[in-house]
Structure formats: structure tokens, C-alpha cells
Wavefront OBJ file of the C-alpha trace (Angstrom):
o trace
v 97.488 121.006 80.071
v 99.630 122.211 82.986
v 100.348 125.886 83.621
v 103.826 127.143 84.521
v 105.039 125.828 87.764
v 106.073 128.146 90.608
v 108.284 128.180 93.629
v 106.707 128.164 97.025
v 106.880 131.495 98.804
v 109.960 131.241 101.054
v 107.998 133.149 103.687
v 105.636 130.259 103.860
v 108.141 127.554 104.760
v 107.579 124.256 106.366
v 106.569 124.426 110.028
v 108.905 122.752 112.527
v 107.716 119.668 114.253
v 105.919 120.263 117.559
v 107.482 118.758 120.625
v 104.234 118.653 122.338
v 101.056 117.561 120.370
v 98.314 120.105 120.223
v 95.093 118.813 121.741
v 92.661 121.455 120.480
v 89.658 119.393 119.712
v 87.915 122.154 117.672
v 87.728 120.683 114.142
v 86.766 121.907 110.697
v 86.301 118.402 109.477
v 82.921 117.812 107.948
v 81.935 121.440 108.205
v 80.201 123.105 105.247
v 81.241 126.357 103.577
v 78.645 128.789 104.791
v 80.169 131.945 103.334
v 77.443 133.674 101.334
v 77.711 135.060 97.883
v 76.432 138.662 97.919
v 73.412 139.589 95.691
v 74.788 140.661 92.405
v 78.100 138.931 92.860
v 79.285 136.101 90.527
v 81.434 133.236 92.095
v 83.824 130.884 90.430
v 85.925 128.151 91.748
v 89.529 128.272 90.482
v 91.593 125.092 89.930
v 94.984 124.318 88.597
v 95.386 123.943 84.915
v 95.950 120.214 85.316
v 92.185 119.985 86.293
v 90.953 121.570 83.014
v 88.554 118.670 82.300
v 86.886 119.235 85.786
v 86.660 122.899 84.987
v 85.128 122.322 81.534
v 82.401 119.949 83.012
v 81.474 122.078 85.993
v 81.851 125.732 85.170
v 84.890 126.112 87.364
v 87.892 128.051 85.905
v 91.517 127.208 85.616
v 94.248 129.628 86.452
v 94.932 130.184 82.718
v 91.179 130.790 82.031
v 90.978 133.301 84.820
v 93.958 135.264 83.469
v 92.589 135.047 79.907
v 89.161 136.257 81.166
v 90.816 139.231 83.006
v 92.942 140.157 79.932
v 89.835 139.936 77.652
v 86.482 141.262 78.700
v 87.305 141.227 82.324
v 85.441 139.699 85.139
v 81.590 140.140 85.104
v 81.390 142.952 87.691
v 81.627 141.982 91.340
v 83.301 138.554 91.440
v 84.370 136.065 94.104
v 87.189 133.531 93.220
v 87.258 130.606 95.491
v 90.331 128.428 95.551
v 90.284 124.666 94.640
v 93.184 122.325 94.340
v 96.221 122.800 92.216
v 97.039 126.419 93.160
v 99.993 127.782 94.978
v 100.411 131.354 96.363
v 102.326 132.397 93.256
v 99.276 131.504 91.085
v 97.215 133.826 93.197
v 99.888 136.407 92.895
v 99.678 136.300 89.135
v 95.957 136.652 89.218
v 96.243 139.601 91.582
v 98.766 141.264 89.326
v 96.494 140.878 86.345
v 93.660 142.345 88.265
v 95.636 145.264 89.534
v 96.968 145.959 85.996
v 93.409 146.229 84.698
v 92.456 148.413 87.644
v 89.524 146.286 88.923
v 90.917 145.201 92.314
v 87.943 146.535 94.200
v 85.567 144.352 92.204
v 87.209 140.975 92.820
v 87.355 138.991 96.120
v 89.947 136.224 96.332
v 89.454 133.350 98.789
v 92.379 130.818 98.465
v 92.125 127.307 99.729
v 94.073 127.249 102.926
v 95.457 123.870 104.003
v 98.228 124.622 106.481
v 101.929 123.747 106.439
v 103.107 120.765 104.339
v 104.209 117.672 106.242
v 107.970 117.501 105.544
v 109.985 114.923 103.608
v 110.957 112.939 106.811
v 107.234 112.435 107.593
v 105.942 111.655 104.089
v 109.086 110.049 102.490
v 108.762 112.152 99.462
v 111.681 114.155 98.033
v 109.684 116.511 95.857
v 107.276 118.836 97.712
v 104.940 118.783 94.705
v 104.078 115.177 95.653
v 103.373 115.897 99.364
v 99.554 115.422 99.900
v 99.210 115.923 103.585
v 99.085 119.438 105.072
v 98.094 121.044 108.376
v 98.324 117.734 110.321
v 97.218 118.023 113.965
v 96.190 116.018 116.870
v 92.439 116.623 117.619
v 91.635 113.950 120.156
v 92.647 110.706 121.765
v 94.708 109.067 119.065
v 92.828 111.076 116.435
v 94.230 113.287 113.801
v 93.089 115.573 111.068
v 94.843 117.101 108.015
v 93.928 118.702 104.659
v 94.475 117.032 101.272
v 96.811 119.235 99.185
v 97.100 118.619 95.430
v 99.789 120.483 93.609
v 99.156 121.077 89.890
v 102.124 118.908 89.046
v 101.620 116.060 91.550
v 103.049 112.972 90.135
v 99.857 110.933 89.882
v 98.020 113.777 88.061
v 100.588 113.929 85.150
v 98.876 111.315 83.121
v 95.165 111.121 84.230
v 92.294 111.827 81.865
v 89.296 111.950 84.179
v 87.145 114.671 85.522
v 87.629 113.245 88.942
v 90.826 112.861 90.953
v 92.178 109.335 90.407
v 91.890 106.785 93.263
v 95.683 106.345 93.547
v 95.676 109.725 95.138
v 93.454 108.378 97.931
v 95.886 105.443 98.464
v 98.955 107.695 98.362
v 97.439 110.268 100.730
v 96.458 107.520 103.179
v 100.110 106.162 103.014
v 101.461 109.633 103.798
v 98.926 110.189 106.499
v 100.008 106.993 108.186
v 103.637 107.817 107.946
v 103.252 111.540 108.988
v 101.155 110.600 112.070
v 103.516 107.869 113.202
v 106.649 109.704 112.509
v 105.424 112.904 114.290
v 103.390 111.559 117.205
v 104.672 108.064 117.741
v 108.416 108.426 117.189
v 110.899 105.696 117.584
v 114.526 106.406 116.878
v 116.077 104.386 114.131
v 112.954 102.502 113.106
v 111.314 102.395 109.699
v 107.642 101.553 108.946
v 106.793 98.545 106.922
v 103.200 98.069 105.659
v 101.374 94.828 106.222
v 98.004 95.541 104.845
v 96.019 98.307 103.075
v 92.217 98.022 102.699
v 90.282 100.625 100.756
v 86.566 101.340 100.372
v 85.542 103.974 97.780
v 82.105 105.579 98.104
v 82.077 108.684 95.957
v 84.362 110.358 93.361
v 86.989 112.761 94.616
v 87.255 116.152 92.879
v 89.978 118.847 92.990
v 88.302 120.745 95.830
v 88.795 121.150 99.542
v 89.097 117.724 101.242
v 89.670 116.802 104.862
v 91.385 113.659 106.181
v 90.730 112.070 109.611
v 92.763 109.311 111.031
v 92.129 107.061 114.071
v 95.145 105.271 115.463
v 95.306 101.982 117.333
v 98.800 101.377 118.554
v 99.945 98.090 120.007
v 102.881 95.567 119.997
v 103.483 92.454 117.932
v 104.321 89.052 119.312
v 107.955 89.900 118.525
v 107.744 93.034 120.633
v 107.638 95.409 117.599
v 105.421 98.545 117.480
v 102.268 97.889 115.386
v 99.892 100.580 114.164
v 96.387 100.176 112.774
v 95.371 103.500 111.143
v 91.949 104.178 109.692
v 91.833 107.258 107.525
v 88.554 108.868 106.247
v 88.318 111.235 103.321
v 85.556 113.796 103.335
v 84.608 116.382 100.690
v 81.493 118.600 100.212
v 79.796 116.897 103.058
v 80.238 113.478 101.516
v 82.193 110.394 102.704
v 84.618 109.823 99.791
v 86.702 106.870 100.874
v 88.108 105.015 103.949
v 91.555 103.373 103.963
v 92.742 101.032 106.744
v 96.556 100.711 106.866
v 98.265 98.373 109.180
v 102.046 98.337 109.652
v 105.007 97.494 111.758
v 107.994 99.498 112.881
v 111.244 97.738 112.289
v 114.881 98.852 113.028
v 116.516 100.138 109.931
v 119.068 97.167 110.134
v 116.161 94.553 110.259
v 114.478 96.108 107.246
v 117.704 96.291 105.225
v 118.395 92.617 105.937
v 114.781 91.649 104.972
v 115.013 93.693 101.767
v 118.367 92.214 100.858
v 117.190 88.616 101.330
v 114.122 89.296 99.301
v 116.041 90.909 96.412
v 118.583 88.067 96.292
v 115.712 85.482 96.251
v 113.937 87.279 93.503
v 117.133 87.661 91.463
v 117.919 83.902 91.749
v 114.396 82.945 90.657
v 114.594 85.249 87.702
v 117.941 83.814 86.575
v 116.761 80.195 87.128
v 113.753 80.575 85.074
v 115.359 82.692 82.306
v 114.572 81.330 78.741
v 117.032 78.737 77.447
v 119.281 79.763 74.569
v 117.712 79.259 71.083
v 119.787 76.627 69.362
v 118.726 78.019 65.972
v 120.570 81.223 66.592
l 1 2 3 4 5 6 7 8 9 10 11 12 13 14 15 16 17 18 19 20 21 22 23 24 25 26 27 28 29 30 31 32 33 34 35 36 37 38 39 40 41 42 43 44 45 46 47 48 49 50 51 52 53 54 55 56 57 58 59 60 61 62 63 64 65 66 67 68 69 70 71 72 73 74 75 76 77 78 79 80 81 82 83 84 85 86 87 88 89 90 91 92 93 94 95 96 97 98 99 100 101 102 103 104 105 106 107 108 109 110 111 112 113 114 115 116 117 118 119 120 121 122 123 124 125 126 127 128 129 130 131 132 133 134 135 136 137 138 139 140 141 142 143 144 145 146 147 148 149 150 151 152 153 154 155 156 157 158 159 160 161 162 163 164 165 166 167 168 169 170 171 172 173 174 175 176 177 178 179 180 181 182 183 184 185 186 187 188 189 190 191 192 193 194 195 196 197 198 199 200 201 202 203 204 205 206 207 208 209 210 211 212 213 214 215 216 217 218 219 220 221 222 223 224 225 226 227 228 229 230 231 232 233 234 235 236 237 238 239 240 241 242 243 244 245 246 247 248 249 250 251 252 253 254 255 256 257 258 259 260 261 262 263 264 265 266 267 268 269 270 271 272 273 274 275 276 277 278 279 280 281 282 283 284
């Protein structure tokens, strides 16, 4: 069950594209959470209401459960709330307001999951920001890039999924967005659109609604026709585990070339459909 959606805080807007790639090689990828839980303190991971099955099976709490607990018996003394996926700043504001209303602000530590600015619509080709999966994208080495996976509570692929884990289509879509965001930002070519030639995926472990890091390595080249070609390998890591790897190969075409290619394909498919349409039933 999904909780009420909320607007992004306007003060936390989308970061403008950098003109010069940042080359800071210090990375948080594959690092482990070493923040200790003090003696006598109870810790909970908090996830969006969409991930209620994960919460029920693991002892995590949804946003609604946290608020219900605060309004009921309250938190069990000193408590640390650690952010998982599916929460926006407005969800944490609701929780803070409930804690303040009860007068127990000094007993609860809140540690939201920070993922950095979302990649914008020109980079991910998504109109609805709820569906943007890539955040905090940065250049970290020679043709190597890192980002955080960001799952909104109302992300489109999560609206009809019944599992405890995050479905595999999220991995494919995040890899698609990572490919586009990297190419659009760091390998720009005016007036060209990326067309995928191949996607190969290897799954190793389940993905859960928790902090996840993405790392992409890019090999850029040129096709026999002189078109830019990109071979992007994206790894997904969570909780010290290798979750999946997606290799995406694509070509950059001019918008006009892509439009002509699409038009020819659409017309051919339509002709085939009409040619093979069922014959009229003489009995009718």
C-alpha cells in the first residue's frame, strides 16, 4: 500500500549540468556502513510504504508504521531511524513533526538515505521525476562513473509488484538511465539520439529497497559508418554484494536518421499487420 505522495522540496532542486567533469576519485562505492549503534539504542531501517512486504519480513518499518508507532506507545527509548528507499524529504518532515509533537525529539536520531541530485529529464528521458532512478552521478576515473540508485515510493515499476525484493526490471531501467545520463552529460553530441543495439544482464543476488551504488565503465568508439558507439558496463552493489551487471551497447544517431528509421519500421509493421489480418467471416 502506498502512502501519500509528496512534492520535492523546492530548495533541493535539480543540479545544473557541470561544464567540466569532476575527477575526484574518492568513492563511496562498495564501502560499508560503519556507523555504530550506541549501547541501549534501538535502530530501525525505514522504507516507503510501497515496500511493506520487505518491512514485514525483515523488521524494517514503513513510513506509516513509524508514524503509527510514534502516535501509539512511542519509540522504545533512544532510537535511530536509518533511511532506506522510497522516502522523500517530506516523509522525514512528517516523521519529525510527529516526534516533535510528542516531545521526544531528543530521543530519536534520524539518518536519511542521501543519494545526491537527480539526473534530469534530458539525461534520463523520463518526464515524471518519480521514475528517475539515477542520482548523484559523477565522474570518478578514466571513463568511469558512479551514481546512487534512487527509488521513489511511486516509481512506475513498483506500482504492481508483489515481492519482498525489488523487481529485476528496475535493474534494467536503471542501467538504461545510467547509460543515457553518462552519454548525455559526459559525451555530448549536438542533435544526436542514442539507439540501443544490445543489453546483456547477469543477476547474482536479489535487490532490496536499501542503499545501492551503481558504477559504469565506458568504452567509446566509432562504427564503420562513422557514428559514435558506446559500450557501457554497469555494476550494481548493495550491502557489500554484487547484485547485477548490465552491459549496454548503443549508437548515437542524428535525430533525422532515427526519425526516418522509426518511420520505415512503423510503416512496414503496419503493412504486415494489414496484410495478415483475418479474412472476413462469410457466415456473418
